C-alpha positions in Angstrom: 107.2 -94.9 -42.0 106.8 -96.8 -45.0 109.8 -97.1 -47.8 107.6 -95.2 -50.3 106.2 -92.7 -47.6 108.2 -89.3 -47.7 109.3 -88.3 -44.2 107.5 -86.4 -42.1 110.3 -84.1 -41.6 114.2 -84.2 -42.5 116.0 -86.5 -41.0 113.2 -89.0 -39.8 114.5 -91.5 -42.2 118.0 -91.0 -40.2 116.8 -91.5 -37.3 117.2 -88.4 -36.1 115.0 -85.4 -34.3 113.0 -83.5 -35.8 113.8 -80.2 -34.1 116.8 -79.6 -31.2 119.9 -81.0 -30.9 121.3 -83.7 -32.8 118.4 -83.0 -36.0 119.8 -82.1 -39.3 121.3 -78.6 -39.3 118.9 -76.6 -42.1 120.7 -75.3 -45.0 121.9 -71.8 -44.1 123.4 -72.6 -40.7 125.8 -74.5 -42.9 126.2 -72.4 -45.7 126.5 -69.6 -43.0 129.6 -71.9 -41.3 131.4 -72.8 -44.3 131.9 -69.1 -44.8 133.5 -68.6 -41.9 135.4 -71.2 -42.1 136.6 -69.8 -45.7 137.4 -66.7 -43.9 139.4 -69.1 -41.0 141.7 -70.3 -44.2 142.0 -67.2 -45.9 143.4 -65.3 -42.9 145.8 -68.4 -42.3 146.9 -68.2 -45.7 147.5 -64.5 -46.1 149.3 -64.7 -43.0 151.6 -67.3 -44.3 151.9 -65.1 -47.9 152.8 -62.4 -45.7 155.6 -64.7 -43.7 156.9 -65.5 -46.7 156.2 -69.0 -47.4 154.6 -68.5 -50.8 154.3 -66.2 -53.9 151.1 -64.4 -54.2 150.3 -66.0 -57.2 149.9 -69.2 -54.4 147.4 -67.6 -52.9 144.1 -69.4 -53.9 145.5 -72.9 -54.0 146.9 -72.6 -50.2 143.2 -71.1 -49.1 142.4 -74.3 -50.5 144.4 -76.7 -49.3 144.2 -74.9 -46.0 140.2 -74.9 -46.1 140.4 -78.8 -46.7 142.7 -79.4 -44.1 141.3 -77.5 -41.5 137.5 -79.1 -42.7 138.9 -83.0 -42.0 140.8 -82.9 -39.1 138.6 -80.2 -36.9 136.0 -83.1 -37.8 138.0 -86.2 -37.2 139.3 -84.5 -33.6 136.7 -82.8 -32.6 133.2 -83.4 -35.0 133.3 -79.7 -36.0 134.9 -77.4 -37.8 135.5 -73.3 -36.4 132.5 -72.1 -38.7 130.7 -75.5 -36.9 131.2 -74.4 -33.5 130.2 -70.6 -34.3 126.7 -71.5 -35.1 126.4 -75.1 -32.8 126.3 -77.4 -35.4 128.5 -80.5 -35.7 129.4 -83.7 -38.2 127.7 -87.1 -37.5 128.0 -90.7 -39.0 125.0 -91.9 -39.8 123.1 -95.4 -40.7 124.5 -97.3 -38.1 128.5 -96.5 -39.1 131.2 -96.1 -36.8 132.6 -92.0 -36.6 134.4 -90.3 -40.0 137.7 -91.3 -40.4 140.2 -89.6 -42.2 139.8 -91.3 -45.6 135.3 -90.6 -45.2 136.1 -87.2 -44.3 139.0 -86.6 -47.5 136.4 -87.6 -50.2 134.0 -85.8 -48.4 136.0 -82.5 -47.9 136.7 -83.1 -51.7 133.4 -83.6 -52.9 132.8 -80.0 -51.2 135.6 -78.3 -52.5 133.9 -79.1 -56.1 131.1 -77.3 -54.4 128.7 -78.7 -57.3 128.3 -81.8 -55.5 126.8 -79.7 -52.1 124.3 -78.4 -54.4 122.4 -82.5 -54.9 120.9 -82.6 -52.3 118.1 -85.9 -51.1 114.9 -85.5 -49.2 116.5 -85.1 -46.5 118.6 -81.6 -47.4 121.9 -84.0 -47.1 124.2 -83.1 -50.5 126.3 -85.8 -51.8 129.1 -85.1 -50.4 127.1 -86.2 -47.1 125.6 -89.1 -48.6 128.5 -90.9 -50.0 130.5 -90.1 -46.9 127.4 -91.4 -44.9 127.6 -88.2 -42.1 125.3 -85.5 -41.4 125.5 -81.8 -40.7 123.4 -81.6 -37.1 122.6 -79.1 -34.3 125.0 -79.5 -31.3 
């Protein structure tokens, strides 16, 4: 494949296989994993609010903070979030980079929290948050 030609399949430019473990995850599975993670964060925030740790007014902020922390810590420690685990996905570094550290994962999480960067995808289907953090979500 030359630099100007289109890849035969998503992930070819990144050196990922076309299918099976290590291949790029489809958008539907990534969105489903994100929804599972949001539901977990919402449940934990509702529990914390019920225990009196903060008022109802702060519930949506708590959900976002818990989702962000869960994402950064889980991906750093295990390379997947609970939602990604449930759907057989994981986050990997691409382009010969070392495994993603807390800084790169925090940037990835912040961009993903804004939603819009995830909508701008490249030819491989990776969102801007993955491109800027040199990561990809693949099948386990």
